[in-house]
Structures are given as C-alpha cells and as structure tokens.
RODO-2510 file (C-alpha; in nm, 4 decimals, decimal comma):
residues 437
     n   res          X          Y          Z
     1     m    12,5444     9,4878     9,3877
     2     e    12,1846     9,5371     9,5145
     3     q    12,1074     9,3024     9,8028
     4     q    11,8094     9,0750     9,7420
     5     l    11,5481     8,9703     9,9940
     6     r    11,5032     8,6057    10,0724
     7     r    11,2003     8,4270     9,9271
     8     d    11,0722     8,2567    10,2393
     9     l    10,6948     8,3079    10,1970
    10     g    10,4612     8,0713    10,0170
    11     l    10,1031     8,1094     9,8941
    12     t     9,9629     8,0245    10,2381
    13     e    10,1511     8,3061    10,4115
    14     a    10,0609     8,5506    10,1348
    15     l     9,6940     8,4533    10,1495
    16     f     9,6810     8,4812    10,5272
    17     t     9,8601     8,8171    10,5067
    18     v     9,5720     8,9494    10,2909
    19     i     9,3032     8,8041    10,5197
    20     g     9,4840     8,8963    10,8425
    21     t     9,5572     9,2522    10,7315
    22     v     9,1995     9,3215    10,6194
    23     i     9,0199     9,1597    10,9149
    24     g     9,1292     9,3859    11,1937
    25     s     8,9148     9,5943    11,4311
    26     g     8,6719     9,7171    11,1592
    27     i     8,4531     9,4054    11,1615
    28     f     8,3957     9,4504    11,5361
    29     a     8,3633     9,8308    11,5553
    30     l     8,2060     9,9507    11,2315
    31     p     7,8715     9,7644    11,1955
    32     a     7,6944    10,0264    11,4117
    33     v     7,8360    10,3096    11,1916
    34     v     7,7376    10,1280    10,8736
    35     f     7,3785    10,0421    10,9709
    36     t     7,3251    10,3905    11,1143
    37     a     7,4293    10,5475    10,7872
    38     a     7,2311    10,2969    10,5772
    39     r     6,9102    10,3591    10,7776
    40     a     6,7858    10,0128    10,6771
    41     p     6,9119     9,6627    10,7630
    42     g     6,8966     9,5387    10,4052
    43     l     7,0928     9,8337    10,2647
    44     g     7,3500     9,7948    10,5439
    45     i     7,4154     9,4300    10,4501
    46     a     7,4245     9,5331    10,0812
    47     a     7,6932     9,7891    10,1674
    48     w     7,9176     9,5162    10,3065
    49     v     7,8676     9,3075     9,9886
    50     l     7,9299     9,6107     9,7621
    51     g     8,2418     9,7040     9,9548
    52     g     8,3774     9,3523     9,8928
    53     l     8,2944     9,3674     9,5207
    54     i     8,4655     9,7076     9,4873
    55     s     8,7744     9,5712     9,6703
    56     l     8,7688     9,2570     9,4556
    57     a     8,7630     9,4642     9,1303
    58     a     9,0525     9,6679     9,2615
    59     g     9,2414     9,3559     9,3722
    60     l     9,1928     9,1845     9,0380
    61     t     9,3383     9,4912     8,8671
    62     v     9,6379     9,5480     9,0959
    63     a     9,7209     9,1803     9,0813
    64     e     9,8373     9,2270     8,7237
    65     l    10,0980     9,4751     8,8345
    66     s    10,2068     9,2627     9,1296
    67     a    10,2673     8,9664     8,9004
    68     a    10,4448     9,1726     8,6353
    69     m    10,6723     9,3587     8,8822
    70     p    10,7251     9,1366     9,1912
    71     r    10,9533     9,3836     9,3689
    72     a    10,9676     9,5123     9,7272
    73     g    10,7722     9,8360     9,7438
    74     g    10,4614     9,7232     9,5595
    75     t    10,2561    10,0285     9,4729
    76     y    10,5604    10,2515     9,4936
    77     v    10,7169    10,0520     9,2096
    78     f    10,3942    10,0466     9,0049
    79     l    10,3434    10,4236     9,0277
    80     r    10,7046    10,4952     8,9532
    81     e    10,6969    10,2864     8,6357
    82     a    10,3617    10,4347     8,5135
    83     y    10,3971    10,8023     8,6047
    84     g    10,7583    10,8630     8,6875
    85     e    10,9854    10,8680     8,9880
    86     w    10,8118    11,1676     9,1501
    87     m    10,4737    10,9919     9,1761
    88     g    10,6293    10,6845     9,3393
    89     f    10,8064    10,9080     9,5876
    90     l    10,4857    11,0986     9,6653
    91     q    10,3033    10,7784     9,7479
    92     g    10,5921    10,6451     9,9545
    93     w    10,6221    10,9785    10,1363
    94     a    10,2529    10,9767    10,2362
    95     t    10,2803    10,6147    10,3378
    96     f    10,5770    10,6779    10,5682
    97     l    10,4597    11,0147    10,7051
    98     a    10,1174    10,9072    10,8128
    99     y     9,9432    10,6003    10,6703
   100     n    10,1492    10,2974    10,7783
   101     s    10,3145    10,4631    11,0790
   102     a     9,9831    10,6008    11,2076
   103     m     9,8131    10,2645    11,1542
   104     m    10,0834    10,0930    11,3564
   105     a    10,0414    10,3437    11,6368
   106     a     9,6633    10,3257    11,6275
   107     l     9,6521     9,9491    11,6241
   108     s     9,8989     9,9214    11,9137
   109     m     9,6852    10,1600    12,1214
   110     l     9,3602     9,9807    12,0251
   111     f     9,5210     9,6520    12,1241
   112     t     9,6185     9,7830    12,4676
   113     s     9,2846     9,9541    12,5289
   114     y     9,1022     9,6212    12,4861
   115     l     9,3678     9,4442    12,6883
   116     t     9,2518     9,6437    12,9912
   117     v     8,9445     9,4203    13,0035
   118     f     9,1755     9,1469    13,1276
   119     v     9,4697     9,3436    13,2752
   120     p     9,4166     9,6842    13,4474
   121     l     9,6469     9,9405    13,2936
   122     t     9,6894    10,3131    13,3463
   123     a     9,7118    10,5541    13,0487
   124     t    10,0897    10,5451    13,0756
   125     g    10,0856    10,1656    13,1097
   126     q     9,8791    10,1392    12,7936
   127     k    10,1324    10,3428    12,5948
   128     l    10,4200    10,1361    12,7303
   129     v    10,2485     9,8068    12,6366
   130     g    10,1643     9,9540    12,2957
   131     l    10,5331    10,0484    12,2518
   132     l    10,6352     9,6986    12,3646
   133     s    10,4038     9,5359    12,1079
   134     i    10,5693     9,7335    11,8285
   135     i    10,9184     9,6510    11,9555
   136     v    10,8440     9,2801    11,9849
   137     l    10,6907     9,2490    11,6395
   138     t    10,9714     9,4552    11,4837
   139     a    11,2290     9,2220    11,6416
   140     v    11,0401     8,9122    11,5268
   141     n    11,0210     9,0392    11,1681
   142     a    11,3897     9,1408    11,1788
   143     l    11,4779     8,7754    11,2525
   144     g    11,3227     8,6684    10,9221
   145     v    11,0104     8,7135    10,7156
   146     r    10,9300     8,3483    10,7801
   147     f    10,8743     8,4271    11,1526
   148     g    10,6461     8,7172    11,0657
   149     g    10,4561     8,5000    10,8175
   150     f    10,4116     8,2285    11,0824
   151     i    10,2679     8,4800    11,3312
   152     q    10,0365     8,6045    11,0569
   153     v     9,8978     8,2596    10,9931
   154     v     9,8473     8,1836    11,3634
   155     a     9,6914     8,5242    11,4373
   156     t     9,4573     8,5018    11,1410
   157     v     9,3339     8,1563    11,2399
   158     g     9,2920     8,2815    11,5971
   159     k     9,0822     8,5857    11,4948
   160     l     8,8608     8,3792    11,2632
   161     i     8,7586     8,1328    11,5350
   162     p     8,5267     8,3681    11,7297
   163     i     8,3897     8,5160    11,4092
   164     f     8,3000     8,1666    11,2758
   165     l     8,1452     8,0684    11,6071
   166     l     7,9195     8,3760    11,5998
   167     i     7,8191     8,3041    11,2396
   168     i     7,7550     7,9339    11,2933
   169     f     7,5568     7,9654    11,6174
   170     g     7,3862     8,2875    11,5155
   171     a     7,2620     8,1676    11,1758
   172     g     6,9979     7,9500    11,3412
   173     q     6,8576     8,2481    11,5371
   174     v     6,8304     8,4944    11,2465
   175     d     6,4852     8,6565    11,2418
   176     a     6,3946     8,7498    10,8849
   177     a     6,1684     9,0298    11,0159
   178     r     6,4736     9,2088    11,1542
   179     l     6,6304     9,2261    10,8083
   180     t     6,3536     9,4516    10,6698
   181     p     6,3097     9,7035    10,5310
   182     f     6,5743     9,6724    10,2625
   183     l     6,5670    10,0446    10,1711
   184     p     6,5243    10,3506    10,3958
   185     q     6,1614    10,4403    10,4473
   186     g     5,9809    10,7761    10,4675
   187     p     6,1003    11,1149    10,3421
   188     e     6,4640    11,0265    10,4030
   189     g     6,4323    10,7319    10,1652
   190     a     6,4708    10,9714     9,8705
   191     s     6,8377    11,0275     9,9524
   192     l     6,9304    10,6653     9,8740
   193     a     7,2639    10,7595     9,7166
   194     t     7,3640    10,9508    10,0274
   195     a     7,2712    10,6633    10,2554
   196     l     7,4626    10,4138    10,0396
   197     a     7,7720    10,6325    10,0205
   198     g     7,7646    10,6932    10,3935
   199     a     7,7473    10,3197    10,4557
   200     v     8,0055    10,2087    10,1977
   201     l     8,2793    10,4494    10,2976
   202     p     8,3350    10,2993    10,6475
   203     v     8,2888     9,9499    10,4979
   204     l     8,5836    10,0154    10,2650
   205     w     8,7932    10,1094    10,5664
   206     a     8,7125     9,7666    10,7053
   207     y     8,8321     9,6123    10,3747
   208     d     9,1472     9,8243    10,3602
   209     g     9,4907     9,6604    10,3772
   210     w     9,4701     9,3976    10,1016
   211     i     9,7144     9,5968     9,8839
   212     l     9,9954     9,5576    10,1412
   213     v    10,0735     9,2034    10,0284
   214     g    10,2291     9,3603     9,7177
   215     q    10,5106     9,4955     9,9380
   216     l    10,6192     9,1344    10,0065
   217     a    10,6302     9,0239     9,6397
   218     e    11,0122     9,0023     9,6428
   219     e    10,9929     8,7564     9,9343
   220     v    10,7192     8,5325     9,8042
   221     r    10,7978     8,2131     9,6183
   222     h    10,6522     8,2020     9,2646
   223     p    10,5102     8,5579     9,3043
   224     h    10,3693     8,5603     8,9469
   225     r    10,1166     8,3003     9,0640
   226     s    10,1019     8,3377     9,4409
   227     i    10,0378     8,7171     9,4636
   228     p     9,7324     8,7211     9,2269
   229     l     9,5881     8,4119     9,3970
   230     a     9,6461     8,5603     9,7432
   231     l     9,4776     8,8920     9,6452
   232     i     9,1806     8,7391     9,4710
   233     g     9,1281     8,4545     9,7155
   234     g     9,1870     8,6688    10,0239
   235     i     8,9452     8,9435     9,9272
   236     a     8,6819     8,6893     9,8208
   237     v     8,7094     8,5015    10,1557
   238     v     8,6858     8,8306    10,3545
   239     t     8,3804     8,9386    10,1515
   240     v     8,1938     8,6156    10,2369
   241     i     8,2915     8,6414    10,6054
   242     y     8,1930     9,0085    10,6401
   243     s     7,8619     8,9624    10,4562
   244     a     7,7649     8,6528    10,6555
   245     f     7,8743     8,8092    10,9855
   246     n     7,6685     9,1220    10,9345
   247     w     7,3674     8,9254    10,8118
   248     v     7,3740     8,7334    11,1451
   249     l     7,4354     9,0521    11,3404
   250     a     7,1405     9,2360    11,1860
   251     g     6,9159     8,9315    11,2015
   252     v     6,9718     8,8561    11,5691
   253     v     7,0313     9,1914    11,7414
   254     p     6,7491     9,4519    11,7340
   255     m     6,8507     9,7440    11,5110
   256     n     6,8021    10,0043    11,7852
   257     v     7,0417     9,8055    12,0109
   258     l     7,2891     9,7490    11,7294
   259     t     7,3192    10,1129    11,6256
   260     a     7,3395    10,2422    11,9795
   261     s     7,6269    10,0215    12,0966
   262     e     7,9932    10,1258    12,0849
   263     r     8,0825     9,7588    12,0676
   264     p     7,7915     9,6295    11,8496
   265     v     7,9187     9,2693    11,8456
   266     v     7,9005     9,2314    12,2228
   267     p     7,5154     9,2104    12,2368
   268     l     7,5297     8,9317    11,9782
   269     a     7,7880     8,7398    12,1746
   270     q     7,5960     8,7854    12,5003
   271     q     7,2758     8,6653    12,3437
   272     l     7,4426     8,3522    12,1996
   273     f     7,6913     8,2636    12,4730
   274     g     7,5824     8,4579    12,7851
   275     t     7,8048     8,6928    12,9845
   276     a     8,1172     8,5066    12,8818
   277     g     8,0433     8,6040    12,5236
   278     s     8,1700     8,9595    12,5595
   279     r     8,5013     8,8358    12,6967
   280     l     8,5283     8,5851    12,4108
   281     i     8,4756     8,8644    12,1540
   282     t     8,7269     9,0857    12,3353
   283     a     8,9840     8,8065    12,3185
   284     g     8,9078     8,7657    11,9479
   285     m     8,9492     9,1384    11,8906
   286     l     9,2880     9,1309    12,0708
   287     v     9,4118     8,8530    11,8430
   288     s     9,2649     9,0297    11,5414
   289     m     9,4367     9,3634    11,6108
   290     f     9,7660     9,1954    11,7035
   291     g     9,7652     9,0094    11,3694
   292     t     9,6867     9,3239    11,1781
   293     l     9,9601     9,5106    11,3591
   294     n    10,2059     9,2375    11,2696
   295     a    10,1060     9,2601    10,9013
   296     v    10,1658     9,6382    10,8925
   297     v    10,4988     9,6043    11,0785
   298     m    10,6040     9,3345    10,8305
   299     t    10,4980     9,5048    10,5052
   300     a    10,5525     9,8826    10,5673
   301     p    10,9377     9,8797    10,5609
   302     r    10,9327     9,7366    10,2070
   303     y    10,8122    10,0745    10,0799
   304     y    11,1092    10,2479    10,2371
   305     l    11,3525     9,9828    10,1167
   306     a    11,2349    10,0329     9,7578
   307     m    11,2631    10,4131     9,7896
   308     a    11,6143    10,3783     9,9386
   309     r    11,7250    10,1585     9,6483
   310     d    11,6331    10,4481     9,4191
   311     g    11,8152    10,7007     9,6372
   312     l    11,4849    10,8627     9,7410
   313     f    11,5038    10,8175    10,1165
   314     p    11,7327    10,9995    10,3663
   315     s    12,0453    10,7920    10,4357
   316     a    11,9455    10,5770    10,1375
   317     r    12,2505    10,3481    10,1486
   318     l    12,1926    10,2591    10,5132
   319     m    11,8145    10,2203    10,4579
   320     a    11,8768     9,9789    10,1709
   321     t    12,1000     9,7529    10,3846
   322     l    11,9754     9,4038    10,4630
   323     h    12,0615     9,1947    10,7659
   324     p    12,3702     8,9869    10,6698
   325     r    12,2197     8,6623    10,7973
   326     h    11,8386     8,6931    10,7847
   327     q    11,8237     8,9102    10,4690
   328     t    11,5564     9,1348    10,6154
   329     p    11,5408     9,5180    10,5790
   330     v    11,6408     9,5654    10,9397
   331     t    11,7206     9,9371    10,9147
   332     a    11,3886    10,0116    10,7438
   333     l    11,2107     9,8081    11,0114
   334     l    11,3800    10,0111    11,2896
   335     v    11,3072    10,3485    11,1220
   336     s    10,9438    10,2491    11,0659
   337     a    10,9053    10,1414    11,4291
   338     a    11,0779    10,4588    11,5557
   339     w    10,8413    10,6940    11,3689
   340     a    10,5376    10,4892    11,4731
   341     t    10,6599    10,5227    11,8342
   342     v    10,6766    10,9039    11,7984
   343     l    10,3177    10,9091    11,6805
   344     l    10,2144    10,6662    11,9525
   345     l    10,3677    10,8789    12,2296
   346     s    10,2389    11,2042    12,0846
   347     g     9,8831    11,0791    12,0970
   348     r     9,7972    11,2462    11,7647
   349     f     9,7969    10,9383    11,5452
   350     g     9,4148    10,9173    11,5411
   351     q     9,3889    11,2444    11,3524
   352     l     9,6598    11,1386    11,1063
   353     l     9,4817    10,8109    11,0499
   354     n     9,1551    10,9838    10,9614
   355     l     9,3285    11,2205    10,7255
   356     v     9,5135    10,9518    10,5316
   357     v     9,2119    10,7336    10,4470
   358     l     9,1289    10,9611    10,1577
   359     v     9,4935    10,9756    10,0566
   360     a     9,5114    10,5927    10,0434
   361     w     9,2153    10,5750     9,8008
   362     v     9,3657    10,8462     9,5797
   363     f     9,6696    10,6251     9,5302
   364     y     9,4518    10,3148     9,4851
   365     l     9,2808    10,5068     9,2014
   366     l     9,6143    10,6012     9,0438
   367     t     9,7417    10,2422     9,0766
   368     m     9,4423    10,0998     8,8914
   369     v     9,4782    10,3638     8,6193
   370     a     9,8420    10,2585     8,5925
   371     v     9,7348     9,9152     8,4625
   372     i     9,5792    10,0851     8,1565
   373     i     9,8718    10,3258     8,1107
   374     l    10,1325    10,0437     8,1207
   375     r     9,9300     9,8317     7,8776
   376     r     9,9866    10,1132     7,6272
   377     t    10,3378    10,2335     7,7196
   378     r    10,4937     9,9005     7,8100
   379     p    10,3191     9,6389     7,5914
   380     e    10,6362     9,4255     7,5881
   381     m    10,6351     9,3855     7,9673
   382     p    10,5896     9,0161     8,0689
   383     r    10,2437     8,9776     8,2271
   384     p    10,2088     8,6249     8,3807
   385     y     9,8634     8,7326     8,5007
   386     r     9,6331     8,9594     8,3094
   387     v     9,3300     9,1098     8,4863
   388     w     9,0138     8,9202     8,3997
   389     g     8,7603     9,1103     8,1942
   390     y     8,9972     9,3868     8,0831
   391     p     8,9124     9,6764     8,0486
   392     v     8,5704     9,6353     8,2187
   393     v     8,6969     9,5203     8,5576
   394     p     8,9661     9,7924     8,5879
   395     l     8,7060    10,0549     8,4848
   396     i     8,4691     9,9307     8,7563
   397     g     8,7470     9,9583     9,0157
   398     i     8,8490    10,3031     8,8901
   399     s     8,4917    10,4317     8,8841
   400     a     8,4346    10,3036     9,2378
   401     a     8,7593    10,4630     9,3615
   402     l     8,6669    10,7935     9,1983
   403     w     8,3251    10,7791     9,3663
   404     i     8,4916    10,7193     9,7051
   405     v     8,7287    11,0136     9,6626
   406     l     8,4509    11,2479     9,5522
   407     s     8,2223    11,1263     9,8291
   408     s     8,4980    11,2009    10,0856
   409     f     8,5183    11,5608     9,9622
   410     t     8,1418    11,6084     9,9769
   411     t     8,1010    11,4520    10,3246
   412     d     8,4030    11,6145    10,4968
   413     i     8,5778    11,8682    10,2769
   414     r     8,7919    12,0050    10,5576
   415     t     8,9522    11,6711    10,6323
   416     a     8,9883    11,5997    10,2603
   417     l     9,1757    11,9264    10,1978
   418     i     9,4036    11,8689    10,4947
   419     g     9,4814    11,5185    10,3682
   420     m     9,5687    11,6557    10,0229
   421     a     9,7854    11,9289    10,1776
   422     l     9,9666    11,6681    10,3874
   423     t    10,0447    11,4660    10,0751
   424     a    10,1506    11,7774     9,8857
   425     t    10,4404    11,8280    10,1351
   426     g    10,6040    11,5459     9,9395
   427     f    10,6789    11,7804     9,6478
   428     p    10,9307    12,0003     9,8341
   429     a    11,0709    11,6916    10,0069
   430     y    11,1298    11,5256     9,6696
   431     w    11,2990    11,8394     9,5358
   432     l    11,5297    11,8596     9,8388
   433     i    11,6298    11,4928     9,8200
   434     k    11,6952    11,5123     9,4461
   435     r    11,8997    11,8267     9,4954
   436     r    12,1183    11,6585     9,7533
   437     t    12,1735    11,3514     9,5406
***
C-alpha cells in the first residue's frame, strides 16, 4: 500500500510558505537591474506591479489544479494528468537536475556570502557553512513537516520586519520629483516594449517560487480551500510589499545612486537609519535567504517522491519510502540535499540557475494550459475551486508566460537554447527508465 504523508500544515504555514519562498534575495538585489532596464522611475515601479499581476493571474489559474489534485508533486502531477506521463517526467527531471538543486546551492552560497559581513570566512569556510545550512535544514525537515513549517513562519516574519521598517519610515521622505518621468525620454523612449520587457523579466524572477506550495498539498489540512487561499493571498501580499518597497526606494534614493549600487537597498537604509542601516538590511537579507532556502529544501523532495511513486525515478521503491515515525520523504530529502551539495562544491550552480529560469516559465506556461485541457478532457473531475474569470484569467496568464518565454529567446538566445537542450536530456532519460521498468 502506498504510504501517505501526514497532514501537519495549516493555512498559516501554507500562506507563509508562499510569501517566504517568493521574498528571497530578489527584493534586495534586483531593483537596480529593474530601474536600469526601465530607464524611468515610473516604468520601473510599474514593472513591479505588472510582475505581481502576471504572477497573480498564473496563481489563480494553477490554484484550480492544486485544489482538484492535492497530491505531493504538484506541477508534476498536473502535467502528467494533462499531457501524459512523459511530460510530468520531463518537468520533474528538469526540476531535479538544475532548478531546485541549483537554487538550494545558490541560496546557501548567497547566505554565507552575506554572513561574512558579521563573521569573517574564507572561500572554503563559506562553502562549508553553506553545506552545513543545507544539512541542518534537511535534518529539520526530515523530523517532520511541522518543524519546517514553523521555521518558515518565523523566517518570513523575520524577513518582513526590516522591509516594513524601510517602507514605514521611508514613506514620509518620498520626493515625488524623483518618481518622474514615468516613461523613458528622448530617442530611446520609442523602444518602450523593450524597456518594459527588460524590466519585467528580472521582476518575475523576484516573484518566482509561489508555485512550490503545490508540492506540499498532500501535507496541508483542507487543501481544497487552503492551497488556493495561500496562493492568491500570498501573491497579493507580496505584490503590495514589492510595489510599496520600490516606490519608497525610487522616491528616496537618487536614481543615479540606485542604479549604480550592487546593493541598492543599502543607500536607503543608510539615509533612514544611519550607518547601522546597512547592517540591519544585511541581517534582514540573511533571514530572508535562510527562509527561502528552507522552503526549497522542504518542497523540492515532493517532486521526486511523486515521480518515485510512478516508478519514474532511479531506485523508485527506496525514494518513495517515508520515515516510519515522522512520515516525511526522508530518502528524497537526502538525495535532494546530496545533489545540491555536488552543485555547491562544484561552484557551477550559478550558470545552471540562469539557464533554468526560462525552463521554469516554459513549464508554468504548460501548467496553465493544462487547466483548459483538463476542463475538456476531465469534466467530471471534482473542482472545489474554479479559477475566477475563466477563461479570461487563464488566457492572461498564458499570454504573459508566452511573452516571457519569447522575450527570453530574443534577449539571450544562447542561454535559451542551452536551457532547452538541458531539458531535452530528459527524453533519453525517460526512455531508459521506462525500458528498465
């Protein structure tokens, strides 16, 4: 009999998983990239709002599938049901090979790099601390999803405190003159579509991660209600926070200072709180990245568990085994951590992370299309939640995802082709696994 995961997570943990996964390092590191690409303060702020609306349309759409099929694996299960087993495997393969594992490695290294502000560490020391962070969080999540959910709530609250302080104290110092012009001026203003695309693409990276809560659906109480509420509420909250934060940032810090800084939030913190401000922001970033790392460590193994249940993962029987006491996918957790460690020690995870951004949005696109496909092929499927405004909202999300994919090819075709080639290695892998089984 198939072992079942324990439902130890409530709506609060699911909501904070969405917020905590999305709000990582992007809010602190990407404003300079976004405003540089937008070439105008107003358009830069609009890009953050638009990115939230695109993510919200996608979240509203995917929530229907999460409520209808509350199983570990999330998008793997949705794609398998809509397109067939091979598509689910392809998405799970890309997720294991690069996306989740590379994200774990990258976040652990980012965490240790900012930790050096408080604790001097050599390059080797940073890798060891990064490895230790993965080991600790893997052990915590092996002891029970409730522990991981508790850490997620605490880390999310901790990361929001410095962000709220900057918004609250900075709002009173916003200079409206700094927020103009709204659109790029001069000859370059004609390429408005290019400027908007260049600004929205990194914004969407900052919003990425909301879909991971679907991997926990089998461990959430009342998933038919809690998962849609967590997705919709979490993305909406993050959109408000991101938009307000960047409004304050652009309204207080001169644009030439903002776009020239590698840590664009530091000038804002220094202006509001003095020299201690930069250390406050660094502490907030540490909490933020640790919480995001925990969310990825907690959710990623659910992909591999779902694949193993279908016999589509090496040593499938072992991978599908749950801890006899805590009912957690302990083998999948260990395998996930092991591969992330390899990427961490190799030092090549950054390249993999860049390659897989496009791949992630390709599968987001296919997942949203799956809602329409399953409405036609599986009309009898119970749907406790139906996407609002069907089919308009799904079509908005699909159109936005298609625009993102095409923009990625036009802006960096070499990386896009490599990303597609990396995903395509899943076809021979699928054939080999099916042949063995």
